[in-house]
C-alpha positions in Angstrom: 86.1 111.3 106.5 86.5 114.1 103.8 82.9 114.3 102.7 81.8 114.8 106.5 84.2 117.5 107.0 83.0 119.1 103.8 79.4 118.7 104.9 80.0 120.4 108.0 82.3 123.1 106.9 81.1 126.0 105.1 84.6 127.6 104.6 87.8 125.8 104.3 90.9 127.4 103.6 94.3 125.7 103.1 97.5 128.0 104.2 101.1 126.4 103.2 104.5 128.5 103.5 106.4 128.3 100.4 109.2 127.4 102.4 108.0 124.9 105.2 110.9 122.9 106.2 108.7 120.2 107.3 105.8 119.6 104.8 106.5 119.9 101.0 103.9 122.1 99.4 102.4 118.9 97.5 100.9 117.7 100.6 98.7 121.1 101.0 97.6 120.6 97.1 96.6 117.1 98.0 94.8 118.0 101.1 93.2 121.1 99.1 92.1 118.6 96.4 90.4 116.3 99.1 88.5 119.5 100.4 87.5 120.9 97.2 89.3 124.3 98.0 92.4 126.2 97.1 96.1 126.4 98.5 96.9 130.0 99.8 100.4 130.1 99.8 102.2 132.5 102.1 105.9 133.7 101.4 108.3 132.7 103.7 106.3 131.8 106.5 108.1 128.6 107.4 106.3 126.1 109.5 104.0 129.0 110.7 105.6 128.7 114.2 107.8 130.8 116.5 110.8 129.0 115.5 110.4 130.3 111.9 109.9 133.9 113.1 105.8 133.6 112.6 104.3 135.1 115.4 101.0 136.7 113.7 98.7 135.3 111.2 97.1 138.4 109.3 95.9 136.8 106.2 93.8 134.1 108.7 92.8 137.2 110.3 91.6 138.9 107.2 89.8 135.6 106.0 88.1 135.2 109.5 86.9 139.1 109.6 85.7 138.6 106.2 83.0 135.9 107.4 81.8 137.7 110.4 
């Protein structure tokens, strides 16, 4: 229920890697459209998992710190 999510979430971010091996970037843009937000593209992060070598998420931490 996209409307319910938007009603209950003040800040929505869609992060997506430019080289995710499982989900294409078009999926991120579809999700962002439904949630009325933008896609934040992260360079060379793979699928945001340790297999891709992605063990920290500094950009997410930055966004969280800006909110508190």
